[in-house]
VOBAKOL-846285 format. One line per field, with one value per residue: x, y, z of N, C-alpha, C in turn. Coordinates in steps of 0.001 Angstrom, whole numbers, plus 524288, in hexadecimal, padded with zeros to 5 digits. Layout:
n.east [X / ...] $
n.north [Y / ...] $
n.up [Z / ...] $
ca.east [X / ...] $
ca.north [Y / ...] $
ca.up [Z / ...] $
c.east [X / ...] $
c.north [Y / ...] $
c.up [Z / ...] $
end
This chain:
n.east [41B30 / 4219D / 42E9D / 43138 / 42B24 / 42F17 / 43960 / 437D2 / 433A7 / 43C30 / 443B6 / 43EDF / 43E8E / 44943 / 44C99 / 44719 / 44B9F / 45622 / 45522 / 450E7 / 4592C / 460C7 / 45B83 / 45619 / 44947 / 443EF / 4411B / 4411A / 4395E / 43BD9 / 44111 / 43A15 / 4306B / 424B6 / 42467 / 423C8 / 42DC2 / 433F1 / 43B6F / 44736 / 446C2 / 44F05 / 4551F / 45DC6 / 45C91 / 45A09 / 451DB / 4535C / 44C80 / 44581 / 44AD5 / 446B1 / 43F44 / 43E91 / 43788 / 435B9 / 4317C / 423F5 / 4214D / 42A96 / 42B19 / 4223D / 4258B / 42E18 / 428F3 / 422C1 / 42A89 / 42F2B / 426C7 / 425EA / 42F35 / 431DC / 436E2 / 43211 / 42901 / 41E4C / 41BF0 / 41F50 / 41794 / 40E28 / 40FE8 / 41307 / 40A32 / 40316 / 4075E / 406EB / 3FC52 / 3F91E / 40082 / 40069 / 3F76D / 3F8B6 / 3F9CA / 40301 / 40537 / 4021B / 40948 / 41247 / 41031 / 41015 / 41A55 / 41FD3 / 41BEC / 41FC9 / 42A5A / 42CE9 / 42BCF / 434BE / 43469 / 42F85 / 42853 / 4223E / 41BE8 / 4162C / 410F4 / 40AF1 / 404BB / 3FEF1 / 3F962 / 3FD7B / 403DD / 40228 / 40154 / 40AE9 / 408EE / 40D8C / 40D91 / 4037B / 3FAF2 / 3F353 / 3F747 / 3FB7D / 3F245 / 3EDBE / 3F4FD / 3F391 / 3E944 / 3EB19 / 3F161 / 3EA2D / 3E528 / 3DADA / 3D60A / 3D9F0 / 3E2E0 / 3ED08 / 3F94F / 40346 / 40C1D / 4146B / 40F2D / 41009 / 41982 / 416ED] $
n.north [7712D / 76788 / 76532 / 75A96 / 755E6 / 75B38 / 757C2 / 74CEC / 74CFE / 750FE / 74924 / 74069 / 743D6 / 744A8 / 73A4E / 7356D / 73AA9 / 73751 / 72C8F / 72BCD / 72FCA / 72812 / 71F56 / 72090 / 722C7 / 725D9 / 72225 / 717B8 / 710FC / 70DBE / 7046A / 6FC97 / 6F45C / 6F0C9 / 6E9D4 / 6DD27 / 6D446 / 6CCBD / 6C137 / 6C1BF / 6BFB6 / 6BA97 / 6AF9B / 6AB10 / 6ACB0 / 6A524 / 69F2B / 696D5 / 68ABF / 68541 / 67A4D / 66D48 / 664F9 / 65922 / 64DF4 / 651A7 / 650B3 / 65212 / 65755 / 65C9C / 662D6 / 66933 / 66E84 / 673FD / 67A51 / 6802D / 685CE / 68B23 / 69126 / 6982D / 69DAD / 6A543 / 6AE57 / 6B760 / 6BEF1 / 6BF8A / 6B646 / 6AF1F / 6B046 / 6AE21 / 6A3F2 / 69DEA / 69E2D / 6998D / 68F6A / 68BF5 / 68AEB / 68405 / 67BF3 / 671CA / 66DE0 / 66CD3 / 6652B / 65BA8 / 65E3D / 668B7 / 66C99 / 66B36 / 672AD / 67BDB / 67BE4 / 67D11 / 686D4 / 68DDF / 68C67 / 68CDD / 696C7 / 6A13C / 6AA63 / 6AFB0 / 6B7B3 / 6B5EC / 6AD66 / 6B251 / 6BA3A / 6B3EF / 6AE5B / 6B63E / 6B9E6 / 6C1EE / 6C0BB / 6B85D / 6AA8C / 6A18B / 6967B / 68CF9 / 68DEA / 68F6A / 689AD / 6813E / 682E6 / 68CE3 / 69268 / 690C5 / 69632 / 6A052 / 6A24A / 6A1C5 / 6AA8D / 6B26A / 6B2E8 / 6B1AE / 6AF97 / 6B6F2 / 6B58C / 6B799 / 6BA46 / 6BDD0 / 6B9CB / 6AE75 / 6A17A / 69A02 / 68FDB / 68253] $
n.up [F70E6 / F77E9 / F7D3A / F7D24 / F7526 / F6C7D / F6C97 / F6AE8 / F60B2 / F5B37 / F5CED / F5811 / F4D8C / F4B93 / F4CAE / F4471 / F3BDA / F3CB0 / F3B51 / F3129 / F2B7B / F2C60 / F2893 / F1DB6 / F1924 / F1055 / F034F / F052B / F01BD / EF7C5 / EF812 / EF924 / EF36D / EECFD / EE546 / EDF4D / EDFB4 / ED673 / ED362 / ECB8C / EBD80 / EB997 / EB464 / EB914 / EC357 / ECD32 / ED607 / EE05A / EE22A / EECFA / EF41C / EF145 / EF972 / EFA57 / EFEBE / F08D0 / F15C0 / F1998 / F231B / F253F / F1C81 / F1DDF / F26CE / F22B2 / F1B3D / F21F9 / F275A / F1EB9 / F1BB1 / F23A0 / F23BB / F1B37 / F1810 / F15CC / F1C48 / F19A5 / F13F7 / F1B75 / F232E / F1D8C / F1927 / F21E5 / F2861 / F21A9 / F2074 / F2AD4 / F2BD7 / F23B7 / F2128 / F25E1 / F2198 / F1705 / F0B4B / F0628 / EFBC3 / EFBB2 / F02C8 / EFCE0 / EF504 / EFB26 / EFEF8 / EF58C / EF2E2 / EFAB9 / EF9C7 / EEF63 / EE93F / EE68B / EEBC2 / EF6FC / EF742 / EEEAB / EF1B8 / EF98E / EF3B4 / EECF8 / EF418 / EF89E / EF066 / EEA36 / EE1BB / ED68C / ED87F / ED470 / ECBE9 / ECF61 / EDA20 / EDCA3 / EE327 / EEBA1 / EF5CE / EF509 / EF367 / EFD2B / F034F / EFF6A / F02BE / F0D6B / F0E8F / F0D10 / F1674 / F1AF4 / F246B / F2AD1 / F313E / F3A9B / F3609 / F38A1 / F3C72 / F3BF9 / F3D37 / F4921 / F4B1A / F4C49] $
ca.east [41D90 / 4257C / 433DD / 4316D / 4290B / 432CC / 43DD4 / 43655 / 43333 / 4417B / 4463F / 43C94 / 44058 / 44ECD / 44D02 / 44543 / 44F91 / 45AD1 / 453D2 / 45046 / 45E4E / 46371 / 45856 / 45280 / 44465 / 4422E / 442D5 / 44122 / 43589 / 43DD3 / 4432D / 435C9 / 42D5F / 42069 / 424B7 / 424FA / 432C3 / 43446 / 440DE / 448BE / 445AB / 4540A / 45537 / 46219 / 45ADF / 4577F / 45090 / 45356 / 447C5 / 446A5 / 44C04 / 4422F / 43FC2 / 43BBF / 436E9 / 435A7 / 42CEF / 41FCB / 421A7 / 42F1D / 4299B / 41EBD / 428BB / 43115 / 4255A / 42157 / 42EF8 / 42FC3 / 42262 / 426B6 / 43432 / 43200 / 43A3E / 42ECC / 42503 / 4191C / 41B4D / 41FBC / 41274 / 40A3B / 410F7 / 41321 / 404CF / 400BD / 40957 / 404CE / 3F6CD / 3F7E4 / 4047F / 3FEC9 / 3F2D4 / 3FA15 / 3FB2D / 40869 / 4057C / 401D7 / 40E54 / 415D7 / 40F05 / 411C6 / 4200B / 42163 / 41A6C / 42336 / 42FD4 / 42DB6 / 42CE4 / 439C1 / 4338A / 42B29 / 4244D / 41E9D / 41815 / 412C8 / 40D99 / 40726 / 40115 / 3FB8C / 3F6ED / 3FFA3 / 405AB / 3FFCE / 40471 / 40C67 / 40606 / 40FF8 / 40C62 / 3FDE3 / 3F8A2 / 3EFC4 / 3F9EF / 3FBBD / 3ECFF / 3ED23 / 3F83F / 3F0F5 / 3E4D8 / 3ED6E / 3F337 / 3E5A8 / 3E40B / 3D543 / 3D484 / 3DC6A / 3E662 / 3F1AE / 3FDF4 / 40791 / 410B4 / 41437 / 40CF7 / 413C6 / 41AC1 / 41500] $
ca.north [76C13 / 7671D / 763AF / 754E7 / 754A9 / 75D45 / 75431 / 747F3 / 74DEE / 75195 / 74400 / 73D06 / 745AA / 74366 / 734A8 / 73451 / 73C8E / 73409 / 72771 / 72C29 / 730A4 / 72303 / 71BAE / 723A6 / 72019 / 7275B / 71EAE / 71251 / 70DCD / 70BBE / 6FF38 / 6F8EF / 6F3DF / 6ED0A / 6E67E / 6D7A8 / 6D325 / 6C788 / 6BFD3 / 6C2FA / 6BBC0 / 6B899 / 6A9E6 / 6A957 / 6AD83 / 6A03E / 69E9C / 6912E / 68852 / 68272 / 674C7 / 669CC / 661A4 / 6544F / 64A31 / 65455 / 64EFD / 655FF / 65A9C / 6600A / 6669A / 66D00 / 671CB / 6777F / 67E33 / 683AD / 68955 / 68E7F / 694D3 / 69C16 / 6A06A / 6A692 / 6B2C9 / 6BC10 / 6BE6D / 6BEA8 / 6B0AF / 6AC55 / 6B055 / 6AB6C / 69E5E / 69B2C / 69D6F / 695C4 / 68A33 / 68A80 / 689A4 / 6800D / 67806 / 66C87 / 66C4B / 66C50 / 66004 / 65B63 / 66140 / 66E3F / 66DE4 / 66BD7 / 677BC / 68004 / 67BC3 / 67F73 / 68C59 / 69130 / 68B98 / 68D66 / 69C18 / 6A353 / 6AF57 / 6AF49 / 6BB8C / 6B37D / 6AA65 / 6B622 / 6BCB2 / 6B010 / 6AD0A / 6BABF / 6BB2D / 6C6A3 / 6BEE0 / 6B348 / 6A5FF / 69E3E / 69191 / 688CA / 68EBA / 69060 / 684AE / 6817C / 6852B / 6928E / 6946A / 690D5 / 69A79 / 6A53B / 6A2F3 / 6A2DA / 6AFFD / 6B5EF / 6B343 / 6B2CA / 6AF36 / 6BB68 / 6B397 / 6BABE / 6B7D0 / 6C17D / 6B6C9 / 6A903 / 69E11 / 69739 / 68A7D / 67E88] $
ca.up [F70A3 / F7C16 / F7B7A / F7C49 / F6FF9 / F68A1 / F6C9E / F6875 / F5B0F / F592F / F5D02 / F5413 / F486E / F4B22 / F4BDA / F3F23 / F382D / F3CD4 / F3922 / F2B7C / F291E / F2C33 / F258E / F1A7A / F17EB / F0B19 / EFF22 / F070E / EFEED / EF2CF / EF8E1 / EF9A3 / EEEA9 / EED52 / EE0A7 / EE010 / EDD44 / ED432 / ED24E / EC629 / EB989 / EB7CC / EB4F6 / EBC68 / EC8BA / ECEA7 / EDB8E / EE15C / EE447 / EF1D7 / EF341 / EF1FE / EFE13 / EF93C / F030B / F0DE0 / F18CF / F19BB / F27CE / F248C / F1874 / F2054 / F2A40 / F1F4A / F190C / F2647 / F2818 / F1A24 / F1B87 / F27B7 / F22F5 / F15AC / F16E9 / F1581 / F204C / F1761 / F12F1 / F2071 / F25BC / F1A5C / F188A / F26EF / F2A31 / F1E10 / F21CB / F2FF2 / F2B2F / F1FC7 / F1FF0 / F2780 / F1E8C / F117E / F093C / F044C / EF6E4 / EFD19 / F052A / EF864 / EF29B / EFEB0 / EFEE8 / EF098 / EF304 / EFDE9 / EF85D / EE9C5 / EE75D / EE853 / EEE66 / EFAA3 / EF603 / EEAF4 / EF4CC / EFC1D / EEFC6 / EEB18 / EF84F / EF99D / EEB5D / EE7CE / EDCA3 / ED54B / ED9F3 / ECFFD / ECBA0 / ED26F / EDFAB / EDD2A / EE4B2 / EF01A / EFA59 / EF422 / EF46A / F02DE / F0547 / EFE04 / F0661 / F1283 / F0E6E / F0D71 / F1C0D / F1B72 / F29F2 / F2D82 / F354C / F3B8A / F33C3 / F394C / F3E0D / F3A53 / F413B / F4C6A / F499F / F502F] $
c.east [421C2 / 42AA1 / 43443 / 42F67 / 42CA5 / 43774 / 43C77 / 435BF / 43895 / 44432 / 44409 / 43E41 / 44611 / 44F90 / 44B62 / 44953 / 45454 / 459C2 / 4536D / 4556B / 4612C / 4609F / 45476 / 44DC8 / 442AE / 4445F / 442D8 / 43D82 / 437A6 / 4401E / 43EEE / 43297 / 42906 / 4206B / 425FA / 429F3 / 432BB / 439F8 / 44240 / 44796 / 44AA5 / 4543E / 459B7 / 460D6 / 457A5 / 456A5 / 45035 / 44E29 / 4492E / 447A9 / 44725 / 4434C / 43C77 / 43BC1 / 4373E / 430D9 / 42900 / 4202E / 42649 / 42DE8 / 42602 / 421C9 / 42BEE / 42D99 / 4238B / 425AD / 42F69 / 42B56 / 42310 / 42B76 / 434FB / 435D2 / 43735 / 42A0A / 41FA4 / 4182B / 41BF6 / 41A62 / 40E60 / 40B22 / 41105 / 40D9F / 401E9 / 40259 / 4073B / 3FF2B / 3F5F1 / 3FBC3 / 402D4 / 3FA29 / 3F416 / 3FB47 / 400E0 / 40910 / 40557 / 406EC / 41275 / 41515 / 410F0 / 417BD / 42219 / 42037 / 41E53 / 428F9 / 430F1 / 42F01 / 431FD / 43918 / 42EC3 / 426E3 / 4206C / 41A5F / 4142C / 40EFA / 40987 / 40304 / 3FD3F / 3F8EA / 3F8BB / 40190 / 40306 / 4038C / 405E3 / 409B9 / 4085F / 40EED / 40694 / 3FB1B / 3F55C / 3F24B / 3FA6C / 3F66C / 3EBF6 / 3F038 / 3F5C3 / 3EC4B / 3E6D3 / 3EF36 / 3EEBF / 3E3F5 / 3DE5A / 3D358 / 3D6F0 / 3DFC3 / 3EB05 / 3F66F / 40298 / 40C81 / 41011 / 411E1 / 41146 / 414C1 / 418CF / 41963] $
c.north [76BC1 / 764F0 / 75DCE / 75379 / 756AC / 75995 / 74F07 / 7488C / 74E5C / 74C44 / 74083 / 73EB1 / 7443E / 73D9A / 73340 / 73609 / 738FE / 72EA1 / 727B9 / 72D60 / 72B74 / 71F2E / 71EB7 / 7206C / 72146 / 7239B / 718F1 / 70ED0 / 70B99 / 70644 / 6FB10 / 6F8E0 / 6EFF8 / 6E960 / 6E0E1 / 6D67F / 6CD84 / 6C63F / 6C0FE / 6BE72 / 6B95A / 6B2AC / 6A7E9 / 6AA04 / 6A8C9 / 6A021 / 698CA / 68F59 / 685A8 / 67CAD / 67179 / 66627 / 65CC0 / 650CD / 64CBF / 65280 / 65373 / 65986 / 65E5C / 66449 / 66ACB / 670AB / 675B7 / 67BCB / 68211 / 687AA / 68D2A / 6927A / 69936 / 69F89 / 6A1C4 / 6AAFA / 6B7C8 / 6BB35 / 6BD35 / 6B8DC / 6AD71 / 6ABEE / 6AD4A / 6A58A / 69B78 / 69A5F / 69993 / 69037 / 68870 / 688A5 / 684C7 / 67B8B / 6727D / 66A78 / 66B4D / 666A7 / 66029 / 65E8A / 6671D / 67005 / 66E91 / 67131 / 67C3D / 68063 / 67E61 / 6854F / 68F9E / 6908C / 68C53 / 692E2 / 69E31 / 6A844 / 6AEDA / 6B34B / 6B95D / 6B07D / 6AE21 / 6B898 / 6B8E7 / 6AF02 / 6B174 / 6BCC2 / 6C05E / 6C55C / 6B9AA / 6AECE / 6A2E4 / 698E8 / 68D4C / 68947 / 68F9B / 68B2F / 68576 / 68407 / 68B18 / 69509 / 694BA / 6955D / 69FC2 / 6A64D / 6A447 / 6A891 / 6B3E5 / 6B6B0 / 6B4C1 / 6B292 / 6B381 / 6B9A5 / 6B749 / 6B7C7 / 6BB85 / 6BED3 / 6B12F / 6A5AE / 69B55 / 691C8 / 686D7 / 67B34] $
c.up [F74DC / F79FF / F7A6B / F76DD / F6BA5 / F6823 / F69E6 / F6289 / F5895 / F58D4 / F58B9 / F4E99 / F4789 / F4A06 / F4650 / F3B1F / F381C / F3A88 / F333A / F28C1 / F2882 / F28A1 / F2231 / F18CC / F1254 / F0704 / F008F / F03E2 / EF9D5 / EF353 / EF91F / EF4A1 / EEF8E / EE8A4 / EE22C / EDD05 / EDB5F / ED319 / ECC9F / EC279 / EB756 / EB88E / EB84F / EC234 / ECA67 / ED488 / EDCB3 / EE3AE / EE969 / EF0BA / EF43D / EF691 / EFD3A / EFE0C / F086D / F10E3 / F1975 / F1E83 / F277D / F2082 / F1AAE / F23E4 / F2710 / F1D15 / F1D35 / F2722 / F238A / F19AF / F1F77 / F26B0 / F1D39 / F1463 / F15F8 / F1908 / F1E15 / F1664 / F17DE / F2304 / F22A1 / F1A42 / F1DBF / F2913 / F26B7 / F1F8D / F2712 / F2F78 / F27D0 / F1F40 / F2160 / F245A / F18CB / F100D / F076C / EFF3F / EF7F9 / EFFAF / F00EA / EF5DA / EF603 / EFECB / EF9F5 / EF08D / EF615 / EFC90 / EF295 / EE7F9 / EE9A5 / EEB92 / EF1F1 / EF997 / EF219 / EEDDD / EF74F / EF835 / EEDAC / EEF3A / EF967 / EF4AA / EE90B / EE24F / EDB7F / ED697 / ED512 / ED053 / ECF12 / ED850 / EE0A5 / EDE31 / EE99A / EF4DD / EF9BA / EF504 / EFA47 / F053C / F040F / F0194 / F0BD6 / F12D0 / F0EDC / F1315 / F1D14 / F2118 / F2D45 / F3221 / F35E6 / F3979 / F341D / F3B45 / F3C3A / F3EAA / F4452 / F4A3B / F4DE2 / F5237] $
end
């Protein structure tokens, strides 16, 4: 073994030791869980409902829903909902737009929307409508479309 390979092995071992001393890796898995977290059943724990927007013009409402579909706070829903809205928003009826608005603004937890859309959890009756069926089909991605980024805004 030549001196260069010995030196490189020594340096790599030294770097690994110093990194693991500063940032211990053992026991790291205890901070992660695959359990679904549900809100507490405490009646004093109240999650505020979104404000109602009566008499909102349809074009303004579509623009709001487009924005809200893109900015969810979790990447999974950003991708699913933004691609869904890009594909279907202009084709939805006013009643379907009402259902979609209620769907993305009604549940207090975005993970619920994700679990319902991907059929991990059963959809509650109030959200089980035609738009949810469309979203579930969209999530199946039968056409194998690339959805690794949000669609461009027009």
